[in-house]
N, C-alpha and C positions, 0 to 999 in steps of 0.2 A: 353592408359596407365591405368594400374590396380595395386591395392594393395591387398595383402592377409594379413588381419589384425589378422590372427590366424592360425599358422602352426607349428607343433611340429617337426621341422627339426632334432632335436636330438633324435628322436624315433629310435629304433632298425631297423625298416623297411627301413630306409634310410641310415644306416651306411655304407653299402658296395658300394653305388653309389651316395653319397650326392652331389658331384660336378655336376654329370649329372642331378640330380633333379633340382638344382638351375639354371643350364644352360638352361634346357628345359623350365623352367618358364620364364627366361629372353627372350628366343626366342619367347615366346607366349605373349609378351607385358606386363608381370608382372614386374614392376620396383621396387617393394618393398615387403618384407615379414617380418612379425613380429613373432619372436620366443618367446613364453611365457614359462618361467620356471615352473616346477611343484614341485621342491624340493629346499630347501636352499642349499643343498650340490652340486647342479648342477650349481651354479652360475659361478664359475671360468671356467668350461668347456664350458658353453654357451658363455661367454664373448670371449673365445679363438676361438670357432667355428665361431662366427659371424665375428670376425676380419679376420679369415683365408679366408672366402669366400666373403668378401666385394669387392674384385677385380672383381669377377664375377657379383655381384649384389650390387652396392653401396647403394641401399636402404634397405639393410638387417639390421634389428634392433632387440632388445630384451627387455623383461621385466623380473623382478625377483619377485618370490613369492612362496608360498606353496599352492598347489592345495588342495581342500577339501578332495579328495580321498587319499591324502598322510598325512593327519593330524594324523591318528591313529598311524603312525610310526614316528611321529615328536615329539619333546620335546621343552621345553623352550630354550634349547641350540640352536635349529634350528632357533627359532625366533631371538635369539641374533646373530647368524651367518648371517641371512638374513639382519638384520640391518647393520651389518658390511660390507657386500657385497654391499649393496645399497650405503653406504658412499663411497666405492671405486669407484662404477660405476657412481656416480654423475658427474665425470669428463670425462666420456666416451660419446661422442655424439651419440653413437649407443644405449645407454640405454634410454628408453623412458617412463618407468613407473613401477608400481607394478602389478604383475600378473603372473600366473593365480591364482586368489584368489576367494573365494566365499563360497557358501553353496550348498550341494547336498542332496536334500530330496527324490531323486528317488531310489538310491541304498539302499537296506535294511541293517539294522544292524549298520549303522554309528551313532556315538555318536553326536547328534545335539548340545549338550552343548559344547563339545570339539570343534566342527566345529566353533561354534559361537565365542568362545574365540580366536581361531587362526585368523578367519576372521576379527574380530574387532581390534585385535592387528596390523594386517597388514593395515587396514584402517587408524589406528592412525599413522602408519609409513608413509603412503602416505600423510596424512595431515601435518605431521611434515616437510616433504620436498617439500610440494606443488606439488605433483606428481599425474598424472592421474592413474586410475586403470583399469585393464582388468579382468572381472569377469565371473565366472562360476555360472549360475543362474538356475540350473535345478530343477524345481518345488519348488523354494524357493524365488520367486520374492518378496512376501510381506515382508518376514523377512529381505531380503537384502535392500529393500526400507526403512524399519524402521531404519536399522543401518546407512544408508547413510544420512538420515534426521538429525541424531544426530551429524553430522560432516560437515566440510567444505572440500569437495573433489573437486579438480579442475575440473575434467571431466573424461571421460573414455568410455569403451565399455561394454555393456552387451552381452557377447559372446553367439552365437547359441540361439538367443532369441526365446522362444516359450511360452510366457505368453499370457494374455488376452490383448485386445485393451486398456482397462483401465490401466492395469499395464504398458503397453508400454508408454502410455501418461504420466504416473508419472515418469518413467525413463527420458523421454524427458524433462520434466519440471525441473528435477534436473541437466540437462546439459549433459546427456549421449546419445551416439549413440548405435544402435542396430545391432548386427552382423547377417548376413544371408548368408547361403552357400548351400551345397549340399542337405540338407533336403528340401529346397524349390523347388527342381526339381522333387519331387515325386507328381504326381497328387492327390494322396490320402492325402497329407499333407495339408488339407483344411485350417486349422487355420493359419499355417505359411505362406501359399500363400496369404491368405487374408491380413495378416499383411504386407507382402512385397508389396502388391499391393496398400494398402490404407493408410499406414502411410506416414507422410510427407517425401518427398525425402531427406530433410536436416538431417534426423536421421539415414539413412541407411549406412552401410559399408559392404564390401564384405569380405568373409573369406572361408577357406576350412576346418579348423581343421584337416588337413591331418596329419597322414595317416588315420584318422577316418572320419566318416560321409561322405561316398562316394556318389557322385551324382548318379541319377537314371541310367544313361546310362552305368555306369561301371558294372552293373549286366550283360550286354550283350556283354562286351568286355573282352578280355583276359589281364586285367590289375590287378595286385595284390592288389593295394591299392590306396587311394586317394593321390593327389599330387597338389602342387601349380600351375602347368601348366594349370589346369582346371578352374582357376579363370575367364578367359574371357568367357568361355562357360557358367559357372554359372551366370556370369554377364549378358550375353545375355538373359538367361531365366528370370532373375529378371526384366530386362528392358522390355521384352515381357509381363510379368505380368502387368506392369504399362503402357503398350502401349506407350512406349516412345523410342526415338532414343538411340541406344546403346552408341554412342559417348558421348552424353549428360549425360547418366547415369554413364558412367565411370568417367567423369570429376567431377560429383557431389559426387560420393562415394569417390573419391580421396580426394577432399576438405574436406569432412566430417571426414575422417580418420585423417587428419592433424589437424583439429579442436579438435578432441577428444584427440589426442596425439601430442601436439605441438612440442615436441623435435624431432619428426620424420622429420620435415621440413629441419633440418640441413643437412641430408643426401640426400634429394630429390631435394633441390633447384637448383642444377646444371642441373638436368634432366628437371625440369619444364621450364628452360630458353631456352631449345633447340627448 
């Protein structure tokens, strides 16, 4: 049993065959997928999409937020809309937190002050409702850690983690899990692979970030983009890095994801009891 803690199922790449994508994941032992929003205006569509495909995958859930790459085109009205949509979604068992939010210091030309304002406003929203957060932390780990220390955030996931061992330990101390996916399958990704191998098992969760961050083997196969069906193979490579049994690794990362995002348990409990 596997969970994909970060997959953009609403991306254009999946639009023509989304049902097939989700069915393929389910056939490959993926029992839950988290769809993180990137814009406030996407909230209603994401809520509808998740409800529509829940029959195929009961463990399909979502978070709501404004991604740092979409901050430039967002306004205070978008933050107000997000707050309203979160209020609506609090009664939806498939809504599990705030995300994808964060800071991106990799892409040139982004206004860091504006990013920080939107990030902190969304952290405050998460704190108000005692919700976990799913965060984009690209080259911005220290700034994000500083913002987190100033608040009481329940828990969450630092998605696609690629910081230092010291930074990883600080996220763990704050109660966060760290997402690892296709990037760890590249032999040249020495730092990511070292983190995946050496960090405490209790802090790891699996993800694809599909359709982005394709695993290494897709370069040699005629597949257009990444997809959640690849989670078991990614998980197998992560387990191999840790020299541990794949079944035990799957069980641990499943438990870790539910600890990070407690509301997810409501959609998965019937599956766990089988």
